[in-house]
C-alpha positions as CSV (number, residue, x, y, z in Angstrom):
1,M,0.1,-95.3,-10.6
2,A,2.6,-98.2,-11.5
3,A,3.4,-100.4,-8.7
4,G,6.5,-98.8,-6.6
5,A,5.9,-95.2,-8.5
6,R,7.2,-92.6,-6.0
7,F,4.4,-90.7,-4.7
8,V,5.0,-87.3,-4.4
9,D,3.6,-85.4,-1.4
10,F,2.5,-82.0,-2.6
11,E,0.4,-81.1,0.3
12,G,3.3,-82.0,3.0
13,R,4.4,-78.6,3.2
14,G,3.8,-75.0,2.3
15,P,5.1,-73.4,-0.8
16,E,8.6,-72.3,-0.7
17,P,8.9,-68.9,-2.5
18,R,11.3,-69.5,-5.4
19,E,13.3,-66.7,-7.8
20,L,11.7,-66.0,-11.5
21,D,14.6,-64.3,-12.7
22,V,13.7,-65.0,-16.6
23,R,14.7,-63.6,-19.4
24,W,11.9,-64.4,-21.3
25,I,12.3,-64.5,-25.3
26,H,10.5,-61.3,-26.5
27,G,10.6,-61.7,-30.2
28,S,12.9,-60.1,-32.9
29,V,13.3,-56.9,-34.9
30,S,12.6,-59.2,-37.8
31,S,11.6,-62.9,-37.8
32,K,14.3,-63.7,-40.4
33,H,17.0,-63.1,-37.7
34,N,14.8,-64.7,-34.8
35,T,16.6,-67.3,-33.5
36,D,15.0,-68.3,-30.1
37,P,12.8,-71.1,-30.0
38,D,8.7,-71.2,-31.1
39,I,8.2,-71.8,-27.3
40,Q,10.3,-71.3,-24.4
41,V,9.9,-73.5,-21.8
42,H,11.2,-72.4,-18.1
43,A,10.8,-75.6,-15.4
44,Y,10.0,-73.5,-12.2
45,D,10.5,-76.8,-10.3
46,E,10.7,-80.2,-10.8
47,H,6.6,-80.3,-11.3
48,T,5.8,-76.9,-12.7
49,V,6.6,-75.7,-16.2
50,I,6.0,-71.8,-17.4
51,L,5.9,-71.6,-21.4
52,R,5.9,-68.7,-23.5
53,Q,5.4,-68.2,-27.2
54,N,7.5,-66.4,-29.1
55,K,6.7,-63.0,-29.8
56,A,8.1,-63.4,-33.5
57,V,5.2,-66.2,-33.7
58,H,2.3,-64.1,-32.7
59,Y,2.5,-60.4,-30.9
60,E,0.0,-61.9,-27.9
61,A,2.9,-64.4,-26.8
62,P,0.9,-65.5,-24.0
63,F,2.5,-67.1,-20.8
64,L,0.8,-71.3,-20.6
65,F,1.4,-73.4,-17.5
66,L,2.2,-77.3,-17.1
67,L,1.9,-78.5,-13.3
68,F,2.2,-82.3,-12.8
69,G,0.2,-84.1,-10.3
70,N,0.6,-87.6,-9.3
71,D,-2.5,-88.6,-11.5
72,R,-2.5,-86.2,-14.3
73,A,-0.9,-83.3,-15.4
74,V,-2.6,-79.6,-16.7
75,L,-2.1,-77.6,-19.3
76,I,-3.5,-74.4,-18.5
77,D,-4.0,-72.5,-21.7
78,T,-3.0,-73.6,-25.4
79,G,-1.6,-69.8,-27.0
80,A,-2.3,-67.9,-29.8
81,T,-1.6,-70.1,-33.1
82,A,-3.4,-73.5,-34.1
83,S,-0.5,-74.7,-36.5
84,A,1.8,-77.0,-35.0
85,E,3.9,-76.5,-37.7
86,F,4.7,-72.8,-36.7
87,F,3.5,-73.4,-32.9
88,P,4.4,-76.9,-31.8
89,L,2.5,-76.9,-28.8
90,R,1.7,-80.9,-28.7
91,R,4.9,-81.7,-29.2
92,V,6.6,-79.8,-26.6
93,V,4.2,-80.6,-23.9
94,D,4.6,-84.4,-24.9
95,E,8.2,-84.2,-24.4
96,L,7.7,-82.7,-21.1
97,V,5.3,-85.2,-20.2
98,D,7.6,-88.2,-21.4
99,G,10.0,-86.5,-19.2
100,W,8.7,-86.3,-16.1
101,L,7.2,-90.0,-16.3
102,A,10.8,-90.8,-17.3
103,R,11.3,-89.5,-14.2
104,H,8.2,-90.5,-12.2
105,P,7.2,-93.7,-13.8
106,R,3.5,-93.9,-14.2
107,V,0.7,-95.5,-16.1
108,D,-2.4,-94.4,-17.2
109,Y,-1.1,-90.9,-16.7
110,Q,-3.9,-88.5,-18.0
111,L,-3.2,-84.9,-19.6
112,L,-6.0,-82.2,-18.5
113,V,-6.4,-78.9,-20.5
114,L,-8.1,-75.7,-19.0
115,H,-8.1,-72.0,-19.9
116,T,-8.2,-69.0,-17.8
117,H,-10.8,-67.8,-20.5
118,G,-12.2,-67.9,-23.7
119,H,-10.1,-65.0,-26.0
120,S,-8.6,-66.9,-29.1
121,D,-4.9,-66.2,-28.1
122,H,-5.5,-68.5,-25.1
123,V,-7.6,-71.3,-26.9
124,A,-5.9,-71.6,-30.9
125,G,-3.9,-74.7,-30.0
126,D,-6.4,-76.6,-28.5
127,G,-6.8,-78.7,-31.7
128,Q,-3.3,-80.0,-31.8
129,F,-5.0,-82.2,-28.2
130,A,-7.8,-82.9,-30.0
131,D,-6.6,-86.6,-30.5
132,R,-4.1,-87.2,-27.9
133,P,-4.3,-90.0,-26.2
134,D,-5.6,-90.2,-22.2
135,T,-6.5,-86.2,-22.8
136,T,-9.5,-84.4,-21.8
137,V,-10.0,-81.1,-23.3
138,V,-12.4,-78.4,-21.3
139,D,-13.7,-75.8,-23.8
140,A,-13.2,-72.0,-22.7
141,R,-17.0,-71.1,-23.6
142,L,-19.1,-70.1,-20.7
143,A,-21.4,-73.1,-20.9
144,T,-18.9,-75.8,-20.9
145,A,-16.5,-73.8,-18.7
146,W,-18.3,-72.9,-16.0
147,A,-19.8,-76.5,-15.9
148,Y,-16.9,-78.2,-15.6
149,F,-16.1,-76.1,-12.3
150,G,-19.5,-76.0,-11.3
151,F,-19.9,-72.4,-11.2
152,E,-23.3,-72.4,-12.9
153,Q,-25.0,-73.5,-9.4
154,D,-22.6,-71.1,-7.2
155,P,-20.5,-68.7,-8.9
156,T,-19.0,-67.5,-5.6
157,G,-17.5,-70.9,-4.8
158,V,-14.3,-72.4,-5.2
159,A,-13.7,-75.4,-7.1
160,R,-11.0,-78.3,-6.8
161,V,-9.2,-79.8,-9.5
162,D,-7.0,-82.7,-8.2
163,L,-4.1,-83.8,-10.0
164,G,-3.4,-86.6,-7.5
165,G,-2.3,-85.1,-4.4
166,R,-2.0,-81.6,-5.9
167,V,-5.4,-79.9,-5.4
168,L,-5.6,-76.5,-7.9
169,E,-8.2,-74.4,-6.1
170,C,-10.4,-72.4,-9.1
171,L,-12.2,-69.3,-9.0
172,A,-14.7,-67.6,-11.4
173,T,-13.4,-64.1,-12.0
174,P,-15.5,-62.5,-14.7
175,G,-15.0,-58.6,-15.7
176,H,-12.1,-58.9,-18.3
177,H,-14.2,-62.2,-19.8
178,E,-17.4,-63.2,-18.7
179,A,-16.0,-67.2,-18.2
180,A,-12.5,-66.0,-17.0
181,V,-10.8,-68.6,-14.1
182,T,-8.3,-68.0,-11.9
183,F,-6.1,-70.6,-10.3
184,Y,-4.6,-71.0,-7.2
185,D,-1.5,-73.8,-6.8
186,P,-0.9,-74.1,-3.2
187,W,2.3,-76.4,-3.8
188,T,4.2,-73.3,-5.8
189,G,1.9,-70.5,-4.7
190,F,1.1,-69.2,-7.8
191,L,-2.0,-67.2,-8.2
192,L,-2.5,-67.8,-11.8
193,T,-4.7,-64.9,-13.1
194,G,-5.0,-65.0,-16.7
195,D,-5.9,-61.5,-18.4
196,T,-7.5,-60.4,-15.4
197,V,-4.2,-59.3,-13.7
198,Y,-0.7,-58.9,-15.4
199,P,1.6,-56.1,-16.5
200,G,0.3,-54.7,-18.9
201,R,-3.5,-53.1,-20.6
202,L,-6.1,-54.7,-18.3
203,Y,-9.1,-54.8,-20.9
204,I,-12.6,-54.5,-18.7
205,Q,-15.4,-55.8,-20.0
206,D,-17.7,-55.6,-17.4
207,L,-16.5,-53.0,-15.2
208,P,-18.7,-54.0,-12.0
209,A,-18.0,-57.4,-12.3
210,F,-13.8,-56.9,-12.8
211,T,-14.4,-54.4,-9.5
212,R,-16.1,-57.5,-7.8
213,T,-13.5,-59.9,-9.2
214,V,-10.3,-57.8,-7.8
215,D,-12.2,-57.9,-4.5
216,R,-12.5,-61.8,-4.6
217,L,-8.9,-62.1,-5.1
218,I,-7.5,-59.7,-2.3
219,E,-10.1,-61.7,0.4
220,F,-8.6,-64.8,-1.3
221,C,-5.0,-64.2,-1.0
222,D,-5.4,-62.9,2.5
223,H,-5.9,-66.3,3.7
224,R,-3.2,-68.4,1.1
225,P,-0.1,-68.0,0.8
226,V,1.0,-66.9,-2.7
227,T,4.2,-66.5,-4.1
228,H,3.4,-64.6,-7.8
229,V,0.5,-63.1,-9.0
230,L,1.3,-64.7,-13.1
231,G,-0.6,-63.5,-15.7
232,C,-0.7,-64.3,-19.2
233,H,1.3,-61.7,-21.2
234,I,3.5,-58.8,-20.4
235,E,2.9,-55.5,-22.6
236,M,4.6,-52.8,-20.1
237,S,7.9,-51.5,-20.8
238,T,10.5,-51.0,-17.8
239,E,9.5,-47.0,-18.4
240,P,6.6,-46.8,-15.4
241,G,3.2,-46.4,-17.2
242,V,4.4,-46.9,-20.7
243,D,3.1,-50.1,-22.6
244,Y,4.1,-51.2,-26.1
245,P,1.8,-50.6,-29.0
246,V,-0.7,-53.2,-30.1
247,G,0.7,-55.8,-32.3
248,T,4.5,-54.9,-31.0
249,T,7.0,-58.2,-32.0
250,Y,10.1,-57.0,-30.4
251,Q,10.0,-55.7,-26.4
252,P,13.6,-55.9,-25.8
253,D,12.8,-53.9,-22.5
254,E,9.9,-55.5,-20.6
255,P,9.8,-55.9,-16.7
256,P,9.3,-59.5,-14.9
257,L,6.0,-61.4,-15.8
258,Q,5.5,-62.1,-11.9
259,L,3.3,-59.7,-9.6
260,T,2.4,-59.6,-6.1
261,V,-1.0,-59.2,-4.0
262,T,0.3,-55.7,-3.4
263,H,-0.4,-54.8,-6.8
264,L,-4.0,-56.5,-6.7
265,R,-4.6,-53.6,-3.8
266,E,-2.9,-51.2,-6.4
267,I,-5.5,-52.2,-9.4
268,R,-8.2,-51.9,-6.6
269,S,-7.0,-48.0,-5.9
270,A,-7.1,-47.6,-9.6
271,L,-10.6,-48.4,-10.3
272,D,-11.9,-46.3,-7.0
273,E,-10.0,-43.4,-8.6
274,L,-11.5,-44.9,-12.2
275,G,-14.9,-44.6,-10.9
276,G,-14.9,-41.3,-9.6
277,I,-13.7,-39.7,-12.4
278,A,-17.1,-38.1,-14.0
279,D,-15.6,-38.1,-17.8
280,R,-13.9,-41.6,-17.7
281,P,-10.9,-42.1,-19.7
282,R,-10.0,-44.4,-22.1
283,R,-7.3,-45.5,-19.9
284,L,-5.3,-45.3,-17.1
285,A,-2.3,-45.4,-16.3
286,R,0.1,-46.8,-13.6
287,P,3.9,-48.3,-13.7
288,L,2.6,-51.9,-14.2
289,F,-0.4,-51.8,-15.7
290,V,-2.9,-49.9,-17.7
291,L,-6.9,-49.9,-16.6
292,W,-8.6,-50.4,-20.1
293,P,-12.4,-50.1,-19.6
294,E,-14.3,-51.2,-23.2
295,D,-17.5,-50.1,-22.2
């Protein structure tokens, strides 16, 4: 940090629960009539930003997370669109970093790009950061991502990523994707679950691994204050158990993004029910999620 720069104490208190009453941009009946930005920016607090890609740009409309520490920021996921013309993620992130540095001056401030998993709608924007100075992009594929976190030696360990006083706890959470990672931020109390848990279709690539992951998340949360469980999509409607069809670009009746630890337990209960059905159904719907085994 620059001499005299104010050190932010990210460890001096536990997370303070804040409301997340946000009307997220949800697309448009016609892209011609869509006046929302390509990327919605919501400042949860001074050091935490939640981004959402516009559904009119890409129907997946993933959420991304930008967290600031004293020495570096981390961007978790890079969205579903590679083109900076249609999805100007690099420009938006640069503006947010510049704004934070104007309020908290530092020199040699770094940006780290990590991922919840390697599906294309979470890594498409990586190339926008390839030539960005002071930036490290960790490839989301199993060999590179898990090597970065040390999971290839101990997939049950808790890795720590220090942003400069703000230390994220990271868990290997396969089941939806072989290289899935969940991030816990003690500053906000966010549990960032990627596509493992969110209000939508929980596609399960490996059912036993997914069940172990949900068990692990529940146990992990039993020992930490979790304010919000935040995945990367909203696919459900406000009608319980009813999801928007795949490819929908206009979702005017969405539930909130945030779930709770109670929802993790509901998912676990639904997994038990799914396992008890001899002729397993293609999907099992609950009010805020749908279990969707792919095998």
